[in-house]
C-alpha positions as MATLAB code, in Angstrom:
seq = 'XXXXXXXXXXXXXXXXXXXXXXXXXXXXXXXXXXXXXXXXXXXXXXXXXXXXXXXXXXXXXXXXXXXXXXXXXXXXXXXXXXXXXXXXXXXXXXXXXXXXXXXXXXXXXXXXXXXXX';
ca = [
     -29.222   35.580   11.158;
     -26.216   35.377    8.890;
     -25.378   39.162    8.074;
     -22.404   40.139    5.893;
     -20.924   43.729    5.965;
     -19.132   44.728    2.630;
     -16.464   47.159    4.081;
     -15.739   48.580    0.530;
     -19.489   49.474   -0.072;
     -20.507   50.004    3.720;
     -23.620   47.889    3.379;
     -25.242   45.429    5.688;
     -26.901   42.572    4.085;
     -27.907   39.032    4.680;
     -26.947   36.268    2.124;
     -29.314   36.474   -0.936;
     -31.923   33.793   -1.459;
     -32.002   33.043   -5.017;
     -35.066   33.240   -7.294;
     -35.485   32.487  -10.865;
     -34.712   35.196  -13.279;
     -37.344   34.957  -15.913;
     -39.602   37.590  -17.663;
     -42.344   36.500  -15.099;
     -42.478   38.152  -11.516;
     -40.926   36.172   -8.862;
     -41.211   36.333   -5.083;
     -38.520   39.089   -4.885;
     -40.583   41.253   -7.452;
     -43.561   40.608   -5.618;
     -42.182   41.529   -2.175;
     -40.548   44.630   -3.722;
     -43.669   45.730   -5.424;
     -45.772   45.283   -2.221;
     -43.227   46.925    0.027;
     -43.370   50.123   -2.285;
     -47.037   49.988   -2.191;
     -47.157   49.619    1.590;
     -44.616   52.703    1.827;
     -46.958   54.810   -0.402;
     -50.011   53.993    1.540;
     -48.548   54.727    5.004;
     -47.539   58.126    3.733;
     -50.869   58.702    2.107;
     -52.769   57.796    5.295;
     -50.284   59.892    7.299;
     -51.216   62.871    5.286;
     -54.984   61.919    5.389;
     -54.822   61.826    9.132;
     -53.235   65.211    9.458;
     -56.115   66.684    7.469;
     -58.996   64.629    9.080;
     -61.499   67.045   10.532;
     -63.762   64.310   12.208;
     -62.295   62.389   15.111;
     -64.263   59.131   14.392;
     -62.788   59.107   10.669;
     -59.322   60.142   12.180;
     -59.565   57.062   14.503;
     -60.488   54.758   11.715;
     -57.643   55.952    9.376;
     -55.427   55.577   12.378;
     -56.325   51.910   12.903;
     -55.848   51.147    9.020;
     -52.516   53.277    9.070;
     -51.133   51.099   11.895;
     -52.277   47.870   10.102;
     -50.505   49.042    7.022;
     -47.309   50.292    8.812;
     -47.038   46.810   10.558;
     -47.425   44.936    7.232;
     -44.661   47.484    5.643;
     -42.259   46.301    8.603;
     -42.990   42.732    8.283;
     -42.315   42.859    4.501;
     -39.072   44.871    5.137;
     -38.216   42.335    7.617;
     -38.752   39.366    5.254;
     -36.901   40.973    2.314;
     -33.894   41.934    4.636;
     -33.814   38.320    6.026;
     -33.739   36.718    2.653;
     -30.983   39.251    1.508;
     -33.167   41.220   -1.107;
     -32.893   44.552    0.825;
     -29.505   46.098    2.168;
     -28.888   49.215    4.247;
     -25.962   51.277    4.586;
     -24.035   50.801    8.001;
     -23.958   54.031    9.977;
     -20.872   56.144   10.491;
     -20.577   56.211   14.297;
     -18.814   59.684   13.996;
     -21.747   61.203   11.788;
     -24.204   59.724   14.351;
     -22.544   61.383   17.154;
     -22.366   64.815   15.527;
     -26.027   64.606   14.539;
     -26.992   63.654   18.174;
     -24.829   66.544   19.455;
     -26.444   69.162   16.809;
     -29.883   67.905   17.997;
     -29.144   68.022   21.608;
     -27.992   71.660   21.061;
     -31.601   72.307   19.693;
     -33.445   71.055   22.473;
     -32.430   73.841   24.561;
     -34.435   76.141   22.173;
     -37.754   74.244   22.785;
     -40.593   76.593   24.168;
     -41.384   73.921   26.855;
     -39.874   71.663   29.117;
     -36.222   71.825   30.569;
     -34.542   71.329   27.171;
     -33.938   67.545   27.796;
     -34.533   65.447   24.708;
     -36.363   62.151   25.682;
];
């Protein structure tokens, strides 16, 4: 994978696969539309599972949720590979600060020995 990191904008993105820019939807447009729909669906299934009162219904929704989540990840990977999706590079200092902050919270858990796993 040929990833480029733009130091000025602090983003990680592959070289972009070019698509025709016309009034009609192209592969990038369709992929973006599908990814947005998959994100919405996984959120909706998550809420529905939290509120399911019947175990069999919950299991059915969980199966569909997992399939939807997997499709979402495959679309994300495809779009990232084609350079149609970029992410911000994580600042190592901010990551370490967040880790230490949440490590401190773990001592307040009402169970276990306070170790995050």
